[in-house]
C-alpha positions as a LaTeX table, in Angstrom:
\begin{tabular}{lrrr}
\hline
Residue & $x$ (\AA) & $y$ (\AA) & $z$ (\AA) \\
\hline
Met1 & $-45.04$ & 164.75 & 210.62 \\
Ala2 & $-47.80$ & 163.45 & 212.91 \\
Leu3 & $-51.38$ & 164.55 & 212.29 \\
Ser4 & $-51.36$ & 166.34 & 215.67 \\
Ser5 & $-48.81$ & 168.80 & 214.26 \\
Trp6 & $-51.41$ & 170.30 & 211.92 \\
Asp7 & $-54.33$ & 172.69 & 212.36 \\
Thr8 & $-57.40$ & 173.53 & 210.28 \\
Met9 & $-59.75$ & 176.48 & 210.01 \\
Ala10 & $-62.51$ & 175.90 & 207.46 \\
Phe11 & $-65.97$ & 176.97 & 206.31 \\
Asp12 & $-68.78$ & 174.98 & 204.69 \\
Ser13 & $-71.18$ & 175.79 & 201.84 \\
Glu14 & $-73.13$ & 178.17 & 204.08 \\
Gly15 & $-70.02$ & 179.97 & 205.32 \\
Lys16 & $-70.23$ & 178.30 & 208.75 \\
Pro17 & $-67.19$ & 176.85 & 210.55 \\
Ser18 & $-66.71$ & 173.26 & 209.41 \\
Gly19 & $-64.59$ & 170.15 & 209.72 \\
Gly20 & $-62.57$ & 170.94 & 206.60 \\
Ser21 & $-64.31$ & 168.73 & 204.04 \\
Val22 & $-67.20$ & 168.81 & 201.56 \\
Asp23 & $-69.16$ & 165.91 & 200.04 \\
Leu24 & $-70.95$ & 165.89 & 196.69 \\
Pro25 & $-74.10$ & 163.92 & 195.83 \\
Asp26 & $-72.20$ & 161.57 & 193.48 \\
Gly27 & $-69.88$ & 160.44 & 196.30 \\
Ala28 & $-66.88$ & 162.64 & 195.49 \\
Ser29 & $-65.37$ & 164.63 & 198.35 \\
Leu30 & $-62.62$ & 167.11 & 199.12 \\
Glu31 & $-60.79$ & 167.52 & 202.41 \\
Ile32 & $-58.03$ & 169.57 & 203.96 \\
Tyr33 & $-55.35$ & 167.17 & 205.21 \\
Lys34 & $-52.23$ & 168.47 & 206.96 \\
Asn35 & $-51.28$ & 171.35 & 204.62 \\
Trp36 & $-52.58$ & 170.01 & 201.34 \\
Leu37 & $-55.88$ & 168.79 & 199.84 \\
Tyr38 & $-57.18$ & 165.31 & 199.07 \\
Val39 & $-59.80$ & 164.68 & 196.39 \\
Lys40 & $-61.69$ & 161.41 & 196.92 \\
Asn41 & $-63.98$ & 159.57 & 194.53 \\
Pro42 & $-64.85$ & 155.87 & 195.05 \\
Lys43 & $-66.11$ & 155.63 & 191.46 \\
Leu44 & $-62.79$ & 156.70 & 189.96 \\
Trp45 & $-60.41$ & 155.13 & 192.47 \\
Arg46 & $-58.81$ & 151.78 & 191.61 \\
Lys47 & $-56.99$ & 149.41 & 193.92 \\
Gly48 & $-53.25$ & 149.49 & 193.39 \\
Gln49 & $-53.13$ & 153.19 & 192.55 \\
Gln50 & $-50.76$ & 155.59 & 194.31 \\
Phe51 & $-53.31$ & 156.56 & 196.97 \\
Thr52 & $-55.53$ & 154.60 & 199.35 \\
Ser53 & $-58.94$ & 155.36 & 200.89 \\
His54 & $-60.49$ & 156.43 & 197.55 \\
Val55 & $-58.03$ & 159.34 & 197.16 \\
Ile56 & $-57.55$ & 160.15 & 193.47 \\
Ala57 & $-55.57$ & 163.39 & 193.76 \\
Gln58 & $-53.35$ & 165.35 & 196.17 \\
Ile59 & $-53.25$ & 169.09 & 195.59 \\
Glu60 & $-50.69$ & 171.39 & 197.20 \\
His61 & $-51.18$ & 174.47 & 195.04 \\
Gly62 & $-52.68$ & 175.61 & 191.76 \\
Asn63 & $-56.02$ & 176.02 & 190.01 \\
Val64 & $-57.40$ & 172.55 & 189.35 \\
Thr65 & $-60.69$ & 171.16 & 188.02 \\
Val66 & $-61.12$ & 167.54 & 189.07 \\
Ser67 & $-64.02$ & 165.23 & 189.96 \\
Gly68 & $-66.52$ & 168.09 & 189.75 \\
Phe69 & $-64.55$ & 170.51 & 191.93 \\
Glu70 & $-63.06$ & 173.81 & 190.84 \\
Ile71 & $-60.18$ & 174.26 & 193.26 \\
His72 & $-58.00$ & 177.28 & 193.99 \\
Ala73 & $-55.06$ & 176.52 & 196.30 \\
Val74 & $-52.04$ & 178.62 & 197.19 \\
Arg75 & $-49.07$ & 178.21 & 199.51 \\
His76 & $-48.60$ & 180.86 & 202.17 \\
Gln77 & $-45.44$ & 181.41 & 204.20 \\
Ala78 & $-47.40$ & 181.91 & 207.42 \\
Gln79 & $-47.26$ & 178.61 & 209.33 \\
Asp80 & $-46.37$ & 176.68 & 206.16 \\
Ser81 & $-50.02$ & 176.92 & 205.11 \\
Val82 & $-52.25$ & 175.96 & 202.25 \\
Phe83 & $-55.13$ & 178.37 & 201.58 \\
Cys84 & $-57.96$ & 176.88 & 199.57 \\
Phe85 & $-61.32$ & 177.66 & 198.03 \\
Ala86 & $-63.28$ & 174.99 & 196.18 \\
Ser87 & $-66.68$ & 175.08 & 194.51 \\
His88 & $-69.12$ & 172.77 & 192.73 \\
Arg89 & $-72.49$ & 173.57 & 191.15 \\
Glu90 & $-74.99$ & 170.70 & 191.19 \\
Tyr91 & $-77.89$ & 171.17 & 188.77 \\
Thr92 & $-81.09$ & 169.88 & 190.35 \\
Gly93 & $-83.72$ & 170.39 & 187.65 \\
Lys94 & $-85.34$ & 167.54 & 185.70 \\
Gly95 & $-85.59$ & 166.84 & 181.98 \\
Lys96 & $-85.59$ & 169.94 & 179.80 \\
Lys97 & $-85.44$ & 172.07 & 182.96 \\
Lys98 & $-82.29$ & 170.38 & 184.21 \\
Tyr99 & $-80.34$ & 173.65 & 184.37 \\
Asp100 & $-83.16$ & 175.77 & 185.81 \\
Thr101 & $-82.27$ & 175.06 & 189.45 \\
His102 & $-79.00$ & 174.32 & 191.19 \\
Gln103 & $-77.24$ & 173.95 & 194.52 \\
Asp104 & $-73.73$ & 175.28 & 195.16 \\
Tyr105 & $-71.19$ & 173.44 & 197.30 \\
Tyr106 & $-68.22$ & 175.29 & 198.77 \\
Leu107 & $-65.20$ & 174.64 & 200.95 \\
Ala108 & $-62.86$ & 177.39 & 202.09 \\
Gly109 & $-60.09$ & 177.01 & 204.60 \\
Ile110 & $-56.55$ & 176.72 & 205.90 \\
Gly111 & $-54.38$ & 173.71 & 206.63 \\
Cys112 & $-51.22$ & 174.72 & 208.51 \\
Tyr113 & $-48.39$ & 173.69 & 210.79 \\
Gly114 & $-49.51$ & 174.47 & 214.33 \\
Phe115 & $-46.28$ & 174.79 & 216.31 \\
Lys116 & $-44.14$ & 177.85 & 216.86 \\
Ser117 & $-40.43$ & 177.43 & 216.15 \\
Glu118 & $-37.70$ & 177.19 & 218.79 \\
Glu119 & $-36.67$ & 180.71 & 217.78 \\
Glu120 & $-40.19$ & 182.06 & 218.33 \\
Trp121 & $-40.48$ & 180.28 & 221.69 \\
Leu122 & $-37.17$ & 181.68 & 222.96 \\
Lys123 & $-37.95$ & 185.18 & 221.71 \\
Glu124 & $-41.32$ & 185.15 & 223.48 \\
Lys125 & $-40.48$ & 183.31 & 226.73 \\
His126 & $-36.79$ & 184.14 & 227.26 \\
Pro127 & $-35.98$ & 187.37 & 225.40 \\
Lys128 & $-32.67$ & 187.92 & 227.22 \\
Ile129 & $-31.37$ & 184.50 & 226.22 \\
Tyr130 & $-32.68$ & 185.00 & 222.71 \\
Ala131 & $-30.82$ & 188.32 & 222.46 \\
Ser132 & $-27.58$ & 186.60 & 223.50 \\
Ile133 & $-27.68$ & 184.20 & 220.53 \\
Asp134 & $-25.84$ & 185.09 & 217.34 \\
Pro135 & $-28.58$ & 186.02 & 214.81 \\
Glu136 & $-26.71$ & 183.98 & 212.19 \\
Cys137 & $-27.66$ & 180.82 & 214.10 \\
Trp138 & $-31.25$ & 181.16 & 212.88 \\
Asp139 & $-30.19$ & 181.25 & 209.24 \\
Asp140 & $-30.86$ & 177.75 & 207.86 \\
Asn141 & $-28.35$ & 178.38 & 205.10 \\
Lys142 & $-25.60$ & 178.89 & 207.66 \\
Tyr143 & $-26.52$ & 176.60 & 210.57 \\
Met144 & $-28.49$ & 173.43 & 211.24 \\
Met145 & $-30.09$ & 173.43 & 214.69 \\
Ser146 & $-30.93$ & 170.49 & 216.94 \\
Thr147 & $-31.97$ & 169.94 & 220.55 \\
Ser148 & $-29.30$ & 168.32 & 222.71 \\
His149 & $-29.91$ & 165.99 & 225.65 \\
Gly150 & $-27.77$ & 165.01 & 228.60 \\
Pro151 & $-27.91$ & 163.31 & 232.03 \\
Asn152 & $-30.28$ & 164.50 & 234.77 \\
Asp153 & $-32.72$ & 166.06 & 232.30 \\
Glu154 & $-30.01$ & 168.34 & 230.95 \\
Trp155 & $-30.94$ & 169.85 & 227.63 \\
Gly156 & $-30.08$ & 172.68 & 225.31 \\
Tyr157 & $-29.60$ & 173.70 & 221.69 \\
Glu158 & $-26.79$ & 173.01 & 219.29 \\
Trp159 & $-26.05$ & 174.72 & 215.99 \\
Tyr160 & $-23.96$ & 172.87 & 213.44 \\
Gly161 & $-22.24$ & 175.30 & 211.12 \\
Arg162 & $-22.48$ & 174.66 & 207.42 \\
Gly163 & $-19.23$ & 174.95 & 205.52 \\
Lys164 & $-16.40$ & 176.22 & 207.75 \\
Arg165 & $-18.61$ & 177.80 & 210.41 \\
Lys166 & $-17.91$ & 176.68 & 213.98 \\
His167 & $-20.25$ & 174.52 & 216.05 \\
Lys168 & $-22.16$ & 176.41 & 218.75 \\
Ser169 & $-24.17$ & 175.20 & 221.75 \\
Leu170 & $-26.41$ & 176.56 & 224.51 \\
Lys171 & $-27.22$ & 174.57 & 227.66 \\
Met172 & $-30.66$ & 175.73 & 228.76 \\
Ser173 & $-30.91$ & 173.57 & 231.90 \\
Ala174 & $-27.79$ & 175.27 & 233.25 \\
Lys175 & $-29.81$ & 178.49 & 233.23 \\
Gly176 & $-32.57$ & 176.88 & 235.33 \\
Ile177 & $-35.02$ & 176.53 & 232.47 \\
Glu178 & $-37.04$ & 173.34 & 232.22 \\
Arg179 & $-37.49$ & 171.90 & 228.76 \\
Pro180 & $-40.94$ & 172.91 & 227.46 \\
Gly181 & $-43.60$ & 170.35 & 226.61 \\
Met182 & $-45.36$ & 170.16 & 223.25 \\
Asp183 & $-48.21$ & 172.38 & 224.37 \\
Glu184 & $-45.84$ & 175.26 & 225.13 \\
Tyr185 & $-44.89$ & 175.32 & 221.45 \\
Trp186 & $-48.43$ & 174.79 & 220.21 \\
Thr187 & $-50.37$ & 177.73 & 218.74 \\
Gly188 & $-52.77$ & 176.36 & 216.12 \\
Val189 & $-54.00$ & 178.77 & 213.47 \\
Leu190 & $-52.90$ & 182.26 & 214.48 \\
Pro191 & $-55.07$ & 185.38 & 214.09 \\
Ser192 & $-52.51$ & 186.83 & 211.67 \\
Thr193 & $-52.72$ & 183.72 & 209.47 \\
Ala194 & $-56.52$ & 183.85 & 209.54 \\
Ala195 & $-56.43$ & 187.52 & 208.52 \\
Ala196 & $-54.12$ & 186.74 & 205.59 \\
Phe197 & $-56.48$ & 183.96 & 204.51 \\
Phe198 & $-59.56$ & 186.20 & 204.54 \\
Lys199 & $-57.70$ & 188.80 & 202.49 \\
Trp200 & $-56.88$ & 186.12 & 199.88 \\
Leu201 & $-60.34$ & 184.51 & 199.97 \\
Lys202 & $-62.06$ & 187.81 & 199.20 \\
Lys203 & $-60.26$ & 187.83 & 195.84 \\
Val204 & $-61.25$ & 184.31 & 194.73 \\
Ala205 & $-64.64$ & 183.53 & 196.29 \\
Pro206 & $-68.05$ & 184.78 & 195.08 \\
Lys207 & $-69.10$ & 187.95 & 196.91 \\
Glu208 & $-72.34$ & 186.41 & 198.16 \\
Tyr209 & $-70.45$ & 183.46 & 199.68 \\
Phe210 & $-67.70$ & 185.56 & 201.24 \\
Ala211 & $-70.34$ & 187.79 & 202.85 \\
Lys212 & $-71.79$ & 184.78 & 204.72 \\
Ile213 & $-68.55$ & 184.13 & 206.61 \\
Asp214 & $-68.38$ & 185.65 & 210.08 \\
Gln215 & $-64.75$ & 186.74 & 210.08 \\
Ala216 & $-65.00$ & 187.88 & 213.69 \\
Asn217 & $-65.88$ & 184.39 & 214.96 \\
Pro218 & $-63.95$ & 181.70 & 213.05 \\
Leu219 & $-63.04$ & 178.37 & 214.65 \\
Arg220 & $-59.91$ & 176.25 & 214.31 \\
Tyr221 & $-59.12$ & 172.73 & 215.47 \\
Asn222 & $-56.17$ & 170.37 & 215.69 \\
Gln223 & $-56.32$ & 167.60 & 213.09 \\
Gly224 & $-55.01$ & 164.99 & 215.53 \\
Asp225 & $-57.68$ & 165.99 & 218.05 \\
Ala226 & $-60.31$ & 165.53 & 215.32 \\
Phe227 & $-59.02$ & 161.98 & 214.73 \\
Phe228 & $-59.27$ & 161.12 & 218.43 \\
Ala229 & $-62.71$ & 162.75 & 218.74 \\
Ser230 & $-64.00$ & 160.69 & 215.81 \\
Ala231 & $-62.45$ & 157.43 & 217.05 \\
Leu232 & $-63.65$ & 157.88 & 220.64 \\
Asn233 & $-66.96$ & 159.60 & 219.78 \\
Thr234 & $-66.12$ & 162.60 & 221.98 \\
Pro235 & $-66.61$ & 166.36 & 221.39 \\
Leu236 & $-63.97$ & 168.17 & 219.34 \\
Asn237 & $-62.33$ & 171.09 & 221.12 \\
Ala238 & $-62.52$ & 173.91 & 218.55 \\
Thr239 & $-61.48$ & 177.43 & 219.53 \\
Ala240 & $-60.92$ & 180.84 & 218.00 \\
Pro241 & $-57.53$ & 181.38 & 216.27 \\
Gly242 & $-54.87$ & 182.12 & 218.85 \\
Glu243 & $-56.89$ & 180.60 & 221.73 \\
Ser244 & $-55.90$ & 176.94 & 221.54 \\
Gln245 & $-55.31$ & 175.32 & 224.92 \\
Gly246 & $-53.03$ & 172.59 & 223.57 \\
Thr247 & $-53.62$ & 169.23 & 221.93 \\
Val248 & $-54.72$ & 165.78 & 223.08 \\
Met249 & $-51.34$ & 164.38 & 222.04 \\
Gly250 & $-49.53$ & 167.12 & 223.95 \\
Gln251 & $-51.56$ & 166.33 & 227.07 \\
Met252 & $-50.81$ & 162.62 & 226.73 \\
Leu253 & $-47.06$ & 163.23 & 226.40 \\
Gly254 & $-47.21$ & 165.73 & 229.25 \\
Ser255 & $-48.82$ & 163.11 & 231.48 \\
Lys256 & $-46.10$ & 160.60 & 230.60 \\
Lys257 & $-43.41$ & 163.17 & 231.38 \\
Ala258 & $-45.00$ & 163.94 & 234.77 \\
Ala259 & $-45.27$ & 160.21 & 235.55 \\
Lys260 & $-41.56$ & 159.69 & 234.80 \\
Lys261 & $-40.60$ & 162.60 & 237.07 \\
Ser262 & $-42.76$ & 161.22 & 239.83 \\
Ala263 & $-41.19$ & 157.77 & 239.44 \\
Lys264 & $-37.67$ & 159.27 & 239.66 \\
Lys265 & $-38.52$ & 161.03 & 242.91 \\
Lys266 & $-39.65$ & 157.75 & 244.45 \\
\hline
\end{tabular}
């Protein structure tokens, strides 16, 4: 899926909202990408390996020690998420006193799918229509759902029954409902997902680090927006969980859709 489908909420070594990555003095780094983690190390990476861009490992879940990082990662059902906490202790002393002083590096965060499902959208925006649909239609083991398209912007949903179950369809345009744009489905990290993350993080992170995080004021951002912000050298629109105003990609596609409608009218 495109990078703009994914959202991040992360905290740096000081417990402050961050861009979802941490760099070590020796050049190794760790980043949240989509809903997994990438470990990078230019000293260990070799051309022709499975990964590019100095990536030496992809981590989706588990407790892993690699390239100086101690990583805890778990899958969470909320928004198809990865929850992670990673640490590294860099000893900064010299000679015989090498281990007398140190600096700790941390990364804690979420990488998750940022769109609500068709079911969630219908339930929220059109509860009467949602109530009219056979609940079995939302069971992936019984039906496969797709969006149907027709002439004159006609659209709707179709459910293809698995096994001997009958095909079902619902024409939304016939009910006077315009097909929603990407931003209508977009949520980003939800408050409930953030709450579940903090509950998990409290169990795996050092108490002194967890205490630094301001749970009342976290920030999340769209990963695709971060790419555009970096490429165009523009500010990144980060908001509190549940307060996203859409994505750059959603706005671009929305503009194209409006332009096509305008052209049809002419």
